[in-house]
C-alpha positions as a Markdown table, in Angstrom:
| # | Residue | x | y | z |
|---|---|---|---|---|
| 1 | Met | -165.4 | 28.7 | 24.0 |
| 2 | Pro | -168.0 | 30.3 | 26.3 |
| 3 | Val | -171.7 | 30.3 | 25.7 |
| 4 | Ala | -173.0 | 33.5 | 24.1 |
| 5 | Arg | -173.6 | 36.3 | 26.7 |
| 6 | Leu | -174.4 | 39.9 | 26.3 |
| 7 | Ala | -174.6 | 42.9 | 28.8 |
| 8 | Ile | -178.4 | 42.9 | 28.7 |
| 9 | Pro | -180.8 | 40.1 | 29.5 |
| 10 | Pro | -182.9 | 38.3 | 26.9 |
| 11 | Ser | -186.0 | 40.4 | 27.7 |
| 12 | Tyr | -184.4 | 43.1 | 25.6 |
| 13 | Met | -183.2 | 40.8 | 22.7 |
| 14 | Ser | -186.6 | 39.9 | 21.3 |
| 15 | Thr | -188.3 | 42.2 | 18.8 |
| 16 | Leu | -192.0 | 42.8 | 18.0 |
| 17 | Val | -192.8 | 42.5 | 14.3 |
| 18 | Ala | -195.8 | 43.3 | 12.3 |
| 19 | Ala | -196.2 | 41.8 | 8.8 |
| 20 | Arg | -197.6 | 44.5 | 6.5 |
| 21 | Arg | -198.5 | 45.2 | 2.9 |
| 22 | Ala | -198.8 | 48.4 | 1.0 |
| 23 | Ser | -202.4 | 49.6 | 1.0 |
| 24 | Phe | -204.4 | 49.6 | -2.2 |
| 25 | Gln | -205.6 | 53.1 | -1.4 |
| 26 | Asp | -203.3 | 56.0 | -2.3 |
| 27 | Gly | -201.7 | 57.7 | 0.7 |
| 28 | Ala | -203.1 | 55.1 | 3.2 |
| 29 | Pro | -200.6 | 53.5 | 5.6 |
| 30 | Ala | -199.4 | 49.9 | 5.0 |
| 31 | Glu | -202.0 | 47.4 | 6.1 |
| 32 | Lys | -201.1 | 45.2 | 9.1 |
| 33 | Ile | -201.7 | 41.5 | 8.3 |
| 34 | Ala | -200.3 | 39.8 | 11.5 |
| 35 | Glu | -198.1 | 40.4 | 14.5 |
| 36 | Ala | -195.4 | 38.1 | 15.6 |
| 37 | Ser | -192.0 | 38.0 | 17.3 |
| 38 | Ala | -188.4 | 37.8 | 16.0 |
| 39 | Phe | -184.8 | 38.2 | 17.2 |
| 40 | Ala | -181.4 | 39.0 | 15.8 |
| 41 | Val | -178.4 | 36.7 | 15.6 |
| 42 | Thr | -174.8 | 37.3 | 14.5 |
| 43 | Arg | -172.8 | 34.6 | 12.7 |
| 44 | Arg | -169.4 | 35.2 | 11.0 |
| 45 | Gln | -169.7 | 39.0 | 11.7 |
| 46 | Ala | -173.0 | 39.3 | 9.8 |
| 47 | Ser | -176.4 | 40.0 | 11.4 |
| 48 | Tyr | -179.8 | 38.4 | 10.6 |
| 49 | Leu | -183.3 | 38.8 | 11.8 |
| 50 | Val | -184.8 | 35.3 | 12.6 |
| 51 | Thr | -188.5 | 34.5 | 12.6 |
| 52 | Asn | -190.9 | 32.0 | 11.0 |
| 53 | Trp | -191.6 | 31.4 | 7.3 |
| 54 | His | -195.3 | 31.6 | 8.0 |
| 55 | Val | -194.8 | 35.1 | 9.4 |
| 56 | Val | -193.2 | 36.5 | 6.3 |
| 57 | Thr | -195.5 | 34.7 | 3.9 |
| 58 | His | -198.7 | 34.4 | 5.9 |
| 59 | Arg | -198.9 | 30.9 | 4.6 |
| 60 | Asn | -199.2 | 27.5 | 6.3 |
| 61 | Pro | -195.8 | 25.9 | 5.9 |
| 62 | Leu | -197.3 | 22.4 | 5.5 |
| 63 | Thr | -199.9 | 23.2 | 2.9 |
| 64 | Asn | -198.5 | 26.3 | 1.3 |
| 65 | Thr | -201.9 | 27.9 | 1.5 |
| 66 | His | -202.7 | 31.3 | 3.0 |
| 67 | Asp | -203.5 | 31.4 | 6.7 |
| 68 | Ser | -206.9 | 32.6 | 7.9 |
| 69 | Gly | -208.3 | 32.8 | 4.4 |
| 70 | Tyr | -206.3 | 36.1 | 3.9 |
| 71 | Ser | -205.0 | 35.8 | 0.4 |
| 72 | Val | -202.3 | 38.5 | 0.2 |
| 73 | Leu | -198.6 | 38.4 | 0.9 |
| 74 | Pro | -196.9 | 40.8 | 3.3 |
| 75 | Asp | -194.3 | 42.9 | 1.6 |
| 76 | Arg | -192.5 | 44.3 | 4.6 |
| 77 | Leu | -191.9 | 43.8 | 8.3 |
| 78 | Gln | -192.3 | 46.6 | 10.8 |
| 79 | Val | -189.8 | 45.9 | 13.5 |
| 80 | Ile | -189.9 | 47.5 | 17.0 |
| 81 | Tyr | -186.7 | 46.7 | 18.9 |
| 82 | Pro | -185.1 | 47.8 | 22.3 |
| 83 | Ile | -182.0 | 49.9 | 22.4 |
| 84 | Ile | -179.8 | 50.5 | 25.5 |
| 85 | Leu | -178.0 | 53.9 | 25.3 |
| 86 | Gly | -176.2 | 55.6 | 28.2 |
| 87 | Gly | -177.9 | 53.4 | 30.7 |
| 88 | Asp | -181.4 | 54.2 | 29.4 |
| 89 | Leu | -183.9 | 52.1 | 27.5 |
| 90 | Tyr | -185.2 | 53.3 | 24.1 |
| 91 | Trp | -187.3 | 51.8 | 21.4 |
| 92 | Gly | -186.3 | 51.8 | 17.8 |
| 93 | Glu | -188.5 | 51.2 | 14.8 |
| 94 | Ala | -187.5 | 50.0 | 11.3 |
| 95 | Glu | -189.2 | 48.8 | 8.2 |
| 96 | Ile | -187.6 | 45.8 | 6.5 |
| 97 | Pro | -188.6 | 45.0 | 2.9 |
| 98 | Leu | -189.3 | 41.4 | 2.3 |
| 99 | Tyr | -188.7 | 41.5 | -1.5 |
| 100 | Glu | -186.2 | 43.0 | -3.8 |
| 101 | Thr | -187.3 | 45.5 | -6.5 |
| 102 | Asp | -187.4 | 42.7 | -9.0 |
| 103 | Gly | -189.8 | 40.7 | -6.8 |
| 104 | Arg | -187.4 | 38.1 | -5.4 |
| 105 | Ala | -187.7 | 37.2 | -1.7 |
| 106 | Arg | -184.9 | 38.6 | 0.5 |
| 107 | Trp | -185.1 | 36.0 | 3.2 |
| 108 | Leu | -183.0 | 32.9 | 3.5 |
| 109 | Val | -184.5 | 29.4 | 3.9 |
| 110 | His | -183.1 | 26.0 | 4.9 |
| 111 | Pro | -181.7 | 24.0 | 2.0 |
| 112 | Asp | -184.3 | 21.3 | 2.8 |
| 113 | His | -187.2 | 23.8 | 3.0 |
| 114 | Trp | -188.9 | 22.8 | -0.2 |
| 115 | Asp | -188.7 | 19.1 | 0.5 |
| 116 | Asp | -191.8 | 17.2 | 1.8 |
| 117 | Ser | -191.7 | 19.0 | 5.2 |
| 118 | Arg | -191.0 | 22.7 | 5.1 |
| 119 | Ile | -188.8 | 24.1 | 7.8 |
| 120 | Asp | -190.7 | 27.1 | 9.3 |
| 121 | Val | -187.7 | 29.3 | 9.9 |
| 122 | Val | -186.2 | 32.2 | 7.9 |
| 123 | Ala | -183.2 | 34.5 | 8.4 |
| 124 | Ile | -183.3 | 38.0 | 6.9 |
| 125 | Pro | -180.0 | 39.8 | 6.3 |
| 126 | Leu | -179.9 | 43.0 | 8.3 |
| 127 | Gly | -176.8 | 44.7 | 6.9 |
| 128 | Asp | -175.9 | 47.9 | 8.7 |
| 129 | Leu | -179.3 | 47.9 | 10.5 |
| 130 | Gly | -178.0 | 44.9 | 12.5 |
| 131 | Lys | -175.8 | 47.3 | 14.6 |
| 132 | Gln | -179.0 | 48.6 | 16.3 |
| 133 | Phe | -180.0 | 45.1 | 17.6 |
| 134 | Ser | -178.8 | 43.1 | 20.6 |
| 135 | Pro | -178.1 | 39.7 | 18.9 |
| 136 | Tyr | -177.6 | 36.2 | 20.0 |
| 137 | Leu | -174.1 | 35.1 | 19.0 |
| 138 | Leu | -173.9 | 31.9 | 17.0 |
| 139 | Glu | -170.2 | 31.3 | 17.3 |
| 140 | Gly | -168.4 | 28.5 | 19.0 |
| 141 | Glu | -171.1 | 27.6 | 21.5 |
| 142 | Arg | -171.0 | 24.5 | 23.7 |
| 143 | Arg | -174.7 | 23.7 | 24.0 |
| 144 | Gly | -174.9 | 20.3 | 25.7 |
| 145 | Ser | -178.1 | 18.2 | 25.2 |
| 146 | Leu | -181.7 | 18.8 | 25.8 |
| 147 | Gly | -184.2 | 16.1 | 26.8 |
| 148 | Pro | -187.7 | 15.7 | 28.1 |
| 149 | Thr | -188.4 | 17.8 | 31.2 |
| 150 | Ser | -185.5 | 20.2 | 30.4 |
| 151 | Glu | -186.8 | 23.7 | 31.3 |
| 152 | Val | -186.9 | 26.4 | 28.6 |
| 153 | Tyr | -188.4 | 29.8 | 28.1 |
| 154 | Val | -190.2 | 31.3 | 25.1 |
| 155 | Val | -189.4 | 35.0 | 25.1 |
| 156 | Gly | -191.7 | 37.0 | 22.8 |
| 157 | Tyr | -194.8 | 39.1 | 22.4 |
| 158 | Pro | -198.1 | 37.2 | 22.8 |
| 159 | Phe | -200.9 | 39.2 | 21.0 |
| 160 | Gly | -198.4 | 42.0 | 20.5 |
| 161 | Val | -198.2 | 42.7 | 24.3 |
| 162 | Asn | -195.2 | 44.8 | 25.2 |
| 163 | Ala | -194.6 | 44.7 | 28.9 |
| 164 | Ser | -191.8 | 47.3 | 28.6 |
| 165 | Ala | -189.9 | 44.3 | 27.2 |
| 166 | Ala | -190.6 | 40.8 | 25.9 |
| 167 | Val | -192.9 | 38.4 | 27.9 |
| 168 | Trp | -191.3 | 35.2 | 29.2 |
| 169 | Val | -193.3 | 31.9 | 29.1 |
| 170 | Arg | -191.8 | 29.0 | 30.9 |
| 171 | Gly | -192.1 | 25.5 | 29.5 |
| 172 | Thr | -190.5 | 22.1 | 29.5 |
| 173 | Val | -189.2 | 20.0 | 26.6 |
| 174 | Ala | -192.0 | 17.4 | 25.9 |
| 175 | Ser | -190.4 | 15.2 | 23.2 |
| 176 | Glu | -187.0 | 13.8 | 22.4 |
| 177 | Pro | -185.2 | 16.6 | 20.4 |
| 178 | Gln | -182.9 | 14.1 | 18.6 |
| 179 | Leu | -185.9 | 12.2 | 17.2 |
| 180 | Gly | -187.8 | 15.2 | 15.8 |
| 181 | Phe | -191.6 | 15.5 | 15.6 |
| 182 | Glu | -193.6 | 13.9 | 12.8 |
| 183 | Asp | -190.6 | 13.5 | 10.5 |
| 184 | Glu | -189.5 | 17.1 | 11.1 |
| 185 | Arg | -186.4 | 18.5 | 12.7 |
| 186 | Ala | -188.6 | 20.3 | 15.4 |
| 187 | Phe | -189.2 | 19.2 | 19.0 |
| 188 | Leu | -192.1 | 19.9 | 21.3 |
| 189 | Val | -192.3 | 22.0 | 24.4 |
| 190 | Asn | -195.1 | 22.0 | 27.0 |
| 191 | Ala | -195.9 | 25.7 | 27.4 |
| 192 | Arg | -198.9 | 28.0 | 27.4 |
| 193 | Thr | -198.2 | 29.9 | 24.3 |
| 194 | Trp | -200.4 | 32.3 | 22.3 |
| 195 | Ser | -200.7 | 34.0 | 19.0 |
| 196 | Gly | -197.9 | 36.6 | 18.5 |
| 197 | Gln | -195.2 | 34.3 | 19.9 |
| 198 | Ser | -194.3 | 32.8 | 16.6 |
| 199 | Gly | -190.7 | 33.6 | 15.9 |
| 200 | Ser | -189.7 | 33.9 | 19.5 |
| 201 | Pro | -186.3 | 32.7 | 20.7 |
| 202 | Val | -186.5 | 29.7 | 23.0 |
| 203 | Ile | -183.7 | 29.7 | 25.6 |
| 204 | Glu | -182.4 | 28.0 | 28.6 |
| 205 | Tyr | -181.9 | 30.3 | 31.6 |
| 206 | Trp | -180.2 | 29.9 | 34.9 |
| 207 | Gly | -180.1 | 33.3 | 36.6 |
| 208 | Ala | -182.6 | 35.8 | 38.1 |
| 209 | Pro | -183.6 | 38.6 | 35.8 |
| 210 | Thr | -181.7 | 41.9 | 36.2 |
| 211 | Pro | -183.2 | 45.1 | 34.8 |
| 212 | Pro | -181.1 | 46.9 | 32.2 |
| 213 | Pro | -178.5 | 48.2 | 31.9 |
| 214 | Val | -176.9 | 46.2 | 34.8 |
| 215 | Pro | -174.0 | 44.3 | 33.3 |
| 216 | Arg | -173.9 | 40.6 | 33.6 |
| 217 | Ser | -171.2 | 39.0 | 35.7 |
| 218 | Gly | -170.1 | 35.6 | 36.7 |
| 219 | Pro | -171.1 | 32.5 | 34.7 |
| 220 | Asp | -173.1 | 32.7 | 31.5 |
| 221 | Glu | -176.8 | 32.6 | 32.3 |
| 222 | Trp | -178.6 | 31.8 | 29.1 |
| 223 | Arg | -178.3 | 29.7 | 25.9 |
| 224 | Leu | -180.3 | 30.0 | 22.7 |
| 225 | Arg | -182.0 | 26.7 | 21.9 |
| 226 | Gly | -184.3 | 27.4 | 19.0 |
| 227 | Val | -187.2 | 29.2 | 17.4 |
| 228 | Tyr | -190.8 | 28.8 | 18.5 |
| 229 | Ser | -193.2 | 28.4 | 15.6 |
| 230 | Ser | -196.7 | 27.1 | 16.4 |
| 231 | Arg | -199.0 | 24.8 | 18.3 |
| 232 | Pro | -199.4 | 21.8 | 16.0 |
| 233 | Ile | -202.2 | 20.1 | 17.9 |
| 234 | Ala | -205.3 | 22.0 | 18.6 |
| 235 | Gly | -206.4 | 22.0 | 22.3 |
| 236 | Leu | -203.0 | 21.0 | 23.7 |
| 237 | Asp | -200.4 | 23.2 | 25.3 |
| 238 | Leu | -197.7 | 21.8 | 23.0 |
| 239 | Gly | -195.6 | 24.1 | 20.9 |
| 240 | Lys | -193.2 | 23.4 | 18.1 |
| 241 | Val | -189.6 | 24.5 | 18.3 |
| 242 | Trp | -187.0 | 24.4 | 15.6 |
| 243 | Pro | -183.5 | 23.9 | 17.0 |
| 244 | Val | -180.8 | 26.5 | 16.8 |
| 245 | Glu | -178.7 | 24.3 | 14.5 |
| 246 | Val | -181.4 | 25.0 | 11.8 |
| 247 | Ile | -180.7 | 28.7 | 12.0 |
| 248 | Glu | -176.9 | 28.1 | 11.6 |
| 249 | Glu | -177.6 | 25.8 | 8.5 |
| 250 | Ile | -179.8 | 28.5 | 6.9 |
| 251 | Ile | -177.2 | 31.2 | 7.3 |
| 252 | Asp | -174.3 | 28.9 | 6.2 |
| 253 | Cys | -176.2 | 27.8 | 3.1 |
| 254 | Ala | -177.3 | 31.4 | 2.2 |
| 255 | Arg | -180.1 | 30.1 | 0.0 |
| 256 | Arg | -182.9 | 32.5 | -0.8 |
| 257 | Asp | -186.5 | 31.4 | -1.0 |
| 258 | Ser | -187.7 | 30.9 | -4.5 |
| 259 | Met | -191.0 | 32.8 | -3.8 |
| 260 | Met | -191.8 | 35.9 | -5.9 |
| 261 | Phe | -193.9 | 38.8 | -4.8 |
| 262 | Glu | -197.5 | 38.5 | -6.1 |
């Protein structure tokens, strides 16, 4: 089976998201709580938006406390995503609710999420909206192994910056992925990452970038390796990445988070 490949490069596969909550003032727009990154995946013919648990909850996954002292939950994601139509680049925008009308969370979590170490990854079913996205395909990939010094890229939106597409940050794997980090499934990358890149896809890449909508040809040129989440050690350019297998396990288990809207 070939590695997943699409007709446009990864620059146009990441999405910019803003976690928002309805304003307490009548008629006022939804209040923006934080900006981050996300990306779509397709598995078994269904589409999902992948980002971090802390993005949709605004909580620290290790302590389950609110980040930055801001004590409200987001209730929606505003998603800005690229669309290639007729050889031209457009930007679509959608609002994805995070909770059902009865207050149940809509996103899926890993079956081990509520154990001692929370897995900071979620997958949100997209339904028909998924047709608008350019997803990474999680079907029949041959990935090979990663190890220290393997080169990867974090493709997202630092501080919400949109350079007509996602921003690429190059890094190298800094820990043994098979061993995890501090009893977690994640591994470390040495990369200069910033706020807003939470939820970015982390990929391997072998080819020179080609602007859209030039079709890809020849060998497959990129491979999804995981989801970037955070910098766990203050002052060090080390970022935490959850491996792509975690995304597959979340989708296959189809377990919703037990959180309720407050």
